[in-house]
C-alpha positions as a LaTeX table, in Angstrom:
\begin{tabular}{lrrr}
\hline
Residue & $x$ (\AA) & $y$ (\AA) & $z$ (\AA) \\
\hline
Met1 & 16.49 & 41.28 & $-36.18$ \\
Leu2 & 12.73 & 40.70 & $-35.84$ \\
Arg3 & 10.46 & 43.47 & $-34.64$ \\
Arg4 & 6.95 & 43.14 & $-33.49$ \\
Leu5 & 4.34 & 45.22 & $-34.89$ \\
Thr6 & 1.65 & 46.91 & $-32.52$ \\
Ile7 & $-1.55$ & 48.24 & $-34.04$ \\
Leu8 & $-3.05$ & 51.10 & $-32.55$ \\
Pro9 & $-6.42$ & 52.54 & $-33.98$ \\
Tyr10 & $-5.56$ & 54.18 & $-37.26$ \\
Leu11 & $-1.75$ & 54.02 & $-36.44$ \\
Leu12 & 0.81 & 51.43 & $-37.19$ \\
Arg13 & 4.07 & 51.47 & $-35.54$ \\
Val14 & 7.10 & 49.16 & $-34.74$ \\
Ser15 & 7.83 & 48.47 & $-31.09$ \\
Arg16 & 11.11 & 47.63 & $-29.78$ \\
Pro17 & 13.12 & 44.38 & $-30.67$ \\
Ala18 & 11.95 & 41.25 & $-28.55$ \\
Ala19 & 15.54 & 41.08 & $-27.22$ \\
Ala20 & 15.16 & 44.65 & $-25.64$ \\
Arg21 & 11.85 & 43.91 & $-24.09$ \\
Gly22 & 12.77 & 40.48 & $-22.47$ \\
Thr23 & 11.26 & 37.20 & $-23.12$ \\
Val24 & 7.62 & 37.01 & $-24.75$ \\
Ser25 & 5.23 & 34.80 & $-23.19$ \\
Asp26 & 3.95 & 31.87 & $-25.12$ \\
Thr27 & 0.25 & 33.05 & $-24.18$ \\
Cys28 & $-1.08$ & 34.81 & $-27.07$ \\
Lys29 & $-4.25$ & 37.11 & $-26.82$ \\
His30 & $-6.40$ & 38.22 & $-29.98$ \\
Val31 & $-7.12$ & 42.06 & $-30.30$ \\
Lys32 & $-9.29$ & 43.58 & $-32.96$ \\
Phe33 & $-8.31$ & 47.00 & $-34.05$ \\
Ala34 & $-9.27$ & 49.00 & $-37.02$ \\
Ser35 & $-11.01$ & 45.98 & $-38.40$ \\
Leu36 & $-7.69$ & 43.82 & $-38.18$ \\
Asn37 & $-7.34$ & 40.65 & $-36.00$ \\
Ile38 & $-3.58$ & 40.51 & $-34.79$ \\
Ala39 & $-1.81$ & 38.59 & $-32.17$ \\
Arg40 & $-0.94$ & 40.45 & $-29.20$ \\
His41 & 1.56 & 38.84 & $-26.54$ \\
Tyr42 & 1.05 & 40.09 & $-22.80$ \\
Thr43 & 4.23 & 39.81 & $-21.04$ \\
Thr44 & 3.94 & 42.43 & $-18.05$ \\
Gly45 & 1.59 & 45.03 & $-16.74$ \\
Thr46 & 3.16 & 47.55 & $-19.24$ \\
Asp47 & 1.08 & 45.92 & $-21.93$ \\
Leu48 & $-2.27$ & 46.48 & $-19.96$ \\
Asp49 & $-1.06$ & 49.87 & $-19.44$ \\
Lys50 & $-0.62$ & 50.51 & $-23.11$ \\
Glu51 & $-4.38$ & 49.19 & $-23.66$ \\
Ile52 & $-5.51$ & 51.51 & $-21.10$ \\
Glu53 & $-3.56$ & 54.36 & $-22.87$ \\
Val54 & $-5.15$ & 53.21 & $-26.28$ \\
Ile55 & $-8.46$ & 53.55 & $-24.47$ \\
Ser56 & $-7.85$ & 56.79 & $-22.89$ \\
Asp57 & $-6.82$ & 58.16 & $-26.20$ \\
Leu58 & $-10.16$ & 57.03 & $-27.67$ \\
Ala59 & $-12.02$ & 58.69 & $-24.68$ \\
Ala60 & $-10.48$ & 61.87 & $-25.39$ \\
Thr61 & $-11.28$ & 61.91 & $-29.07$ \\
Ala62 & $-14.74$ & 60.93 & $-28.24$ \\
Lys63 & $-14.96$ & 64.02 & $-25.71$ \\
Asp64 & $-13.28$ & 66.11 & $-28.27$ \\
Glu65 & $-16.01$ & 64.92 & $-30.85$ \\
Met66 & $-18.91$ & 65.67 & $-28.63$ \\
Asp67 & $-17.57$ & 69.12 & $-28.04$ \\
Phe68 & $-17.24$ & 69.94 & $-31.47$ \\
Ala69 & $-20.82$ & 68.60 & $-32.13$ \\
Glu70 & $-22.08$ & 70.78 & $-29.12$ \\
Glu71 & $-20.32$ & 73.79 & $-30.57$ \\
Ser72 & $-21.83$ & 73.18 & $-34.17$ \\
Arg73 & $-25.23$ & 72.71 & $-32.80$ \\
Asn74 & $-27.79$ & 74.89 & $-34.91$ \\
Ser75 & $-25.32$ & 74.82 & $-37.80$ \\
Val76 & $-25.25$ & 72.88 & $-41.01$ \\
Tyr77 & $-22.06$ & 71.05 & $-39.52$ \\
Tyr78 & $-24.22$ & 69.69 & $-36.68$ \\
Asn79 & $-25.27$ & 66.31 & $-38.38$ \\
Glu80 & $-21.67$ & 65.38 & $-39.19$ \\
Asp81 & $-20.06$ & 66.37 & $-36.14$ \\
Lys82 & $-22.84$ & 64.30 & $-34.11$ \\
Thr83 & $-22.13$ & 61.15 & $-36.48$ \\
Ala84 & $-18.38$ & 61.72 & $-35.77$ \\
Ala85 & $-18.99$ & 61.64 & $-32.12$ \\
His86 & $-21.30$ & 58.63 & $-32.21$ \\
His87 & $-18.75$ & 56.77 & $-33.96$ \\
Ala88 & $-15.86$ & 57.84 & $-31.60$ \\
Val89 & $-18.20$ & 57.05 & $-28.46$ \\
Asp90 & $-18.73$ & 53.46 & $-30.39$ \\
Asp91 & $-15.09$ & 52.87 & $-30.85$ \\
Met92 & $-14.16$ & 53.66 & $-27.12$ \\
Thr93 & $-17.04$ & 51.59 & $-25.67$ \\
Asn94 & $-16.44$ & 48.45 & $-27.94$ \\
Thr95 & $-12.55$ & 48.78 & $-27.28$ \\
Tyr96 & $-13.10$ & 49.04 & $-23.57$ \\
Ala97 & $-15.63$ & 46.05 & $-23.39$ \\
Lys98 & $-13.34$ & 43.92 & $-25.43$ \\
Leu99 & $-10.60$ & 44.44 & $-23.09$ \\
Leu100 & $-12.67$ & 43.85 & $-20.09$ \\
Asp101 & $-13.78$ & 40.70 & $-21.77$ \\
Arg102 & $-10.40$ & 39.27 & $-21.96$ \\
Leu103 & $-9.02$ & 40.13 & $-18.58$ \\
Ser104 & $-9.13$ & 37.93 & $-15.19$ \\
Asn105 & $-11.31$ & 39.52 & $-12.50$ \\
Asp106 & $-8.42$ & 41.07 & $-10.60$ \\
Asp107 & $-7.30$ & 42.92 & $-13.95$ \\
Arg108 & $-10.73$ & 43.77 & $-14.86$ \\
Gln109 & $-11.39$ & 45.52 & $-11.25$ \\
Ser110 & $-8.02$ & 47.27 & $-11.68$ \\
Val111 & $-8.85$ & 48.55 & $-15.16$ \\
Glu112 & $-12.66$ & 49.59 & $-14.16$ \\
Ser113 & $-11.15$ & 51.56 & $-11.33$ \\
Arg114 & $-8.52$ & 53.38 & $-13.43$ \\
Ile115 & $-10.78$ & 54.23 & $-16.52$ \\
Gly116 & $-14.23$ & 52.86 & $-15.74$ \\
Met117 & $-15.50$ & 56.29 & $-14.46$ \\
Lys118 & $-14.25$ & 58.22 & $-17.36$ \\
Ile119 & $-15.89$ & 55.70 & $-19.91$ \\
Lys120 & $-19.21$ & 56.10 & $-18.04$ \\
Glu121 & $-19.06$ & 60.01 & $-17.89$ \\
Ile122 & $-18.41$ & 60.14 & $-21.31$ \\
Gln123 & $-21.27$ & 57.66 & $-22.24$ \\
Ala124 & $-23.58$ & 59.71 & $-20.15$ \\
Ala125 & $-22.68$ & 62.84 & $-21.67$ \\
Tyr126 & $-23.41$ & 61.40 & $-25.17$ \\
Glu127 & $-26.69$ & 60.30 & $-23.74$ \\
Ile128 & $-27.50$ & 63.72 & $-22.68$ \\
Met129 & $-26.56$ & 65.10 & $-26.31$ \\
Thr130 & $-28.73$ & 62.75 & $-28.10$ \\
Gln131 & $-31.61$ & 63.28 & $-25.52$ \\
Asn132 & $-31.46$ & 66.96 & $-26.00$ \\
Asp133 & $-31.72$ & 66.27 & $-29.75$ \\
Leu134 & $-35.11$ & 64.39 & $-29.23$ \\
Asp135 & $-36.40$ & 67.25 & $-27.08$ \\
Asp136 & $-35.54$ & 69.80 & $-29.68$ \\
\hline
\end{tabular}
């Protein structure tokens, strides 16, 4: 029995067998995660939900990294924490932009209404954090 591999950032897991999921669409979309090009089949809205969940996880990671950086301000760890926050925000932003580029207008509006504000808030908080560095 064949299993389809799903690659999440920094995580590899095996999904349910195709027979348990139903038929797989012939349409194939390409997704880039963790510097790997893989083919992803979209069958239902649940696949889009999984993509949104991945971006939400990246957003939570970015927020955590920014919090760590703020907590370590004026310490020897600040530069490392700020760099980690920068990479986390970039990963989140790039993954979100790539998802929006692949979607139809209706799906794009749906995704933007579900997680767009969260993405913008994190980007704005990161900009404020970097602006505070310039002011100091």
